[in-house]
C-alpha angles and dihedrals in degrees: 000000000000123000092247092050091047092051091047092051092047092050090050091052092049091052093048093048090044091053090059095043097053097065091048092052091048091050090052089058097053101138116209129193133224088234089062091049089053089064094103134102134171140220135195114250117180097334093316131099114234124197120228111199120192118250089251091057094045089052090060093064108116094005126129105247143176125210136164124226147120129289117242108186117220095192133049117253138037130296102053118193094173119041142133121264110209134195093232134023107274101218087205096295111075099180094044089087094055092254120153138193091288089068097059136063127197107230127203105193126201091223137027112282123204120221117254134174089221124090116266133197117233124198124188147097115318122221122191107211115210097178112016117171091224094050095249121146101198142035132181117202131187084031127181117198124211124186 
């Protein structure tokens, strides 16, 4: 095989692989808003409350997402791997600001995350929870946290 043919083949492979990599990178950057997550209501059906998520929210289930918020630790000590991400800083009393479950996300981080009062960006896989035992609506797994 000549040098020119080898270079041409290599370039073709790079372009083909690159074509598949670009959509995955774009999907990882799908920014979501707290306003979108608030698109949920509930109704009582036979003595049980049932959540009704908007189609936009349902479409997020299983997607790679990015959202900004504030860390609310759920355990004492540094290096949190599981914590709540909230729409607003909690100031120690989460429900004092009339916030509900739609304004928090349970986060399962890949690495220890230190608490900060500053907003952070979280990227990971979004899960819409229709019947969580703890009353949560959302969870992000495989999360990476950026300050």
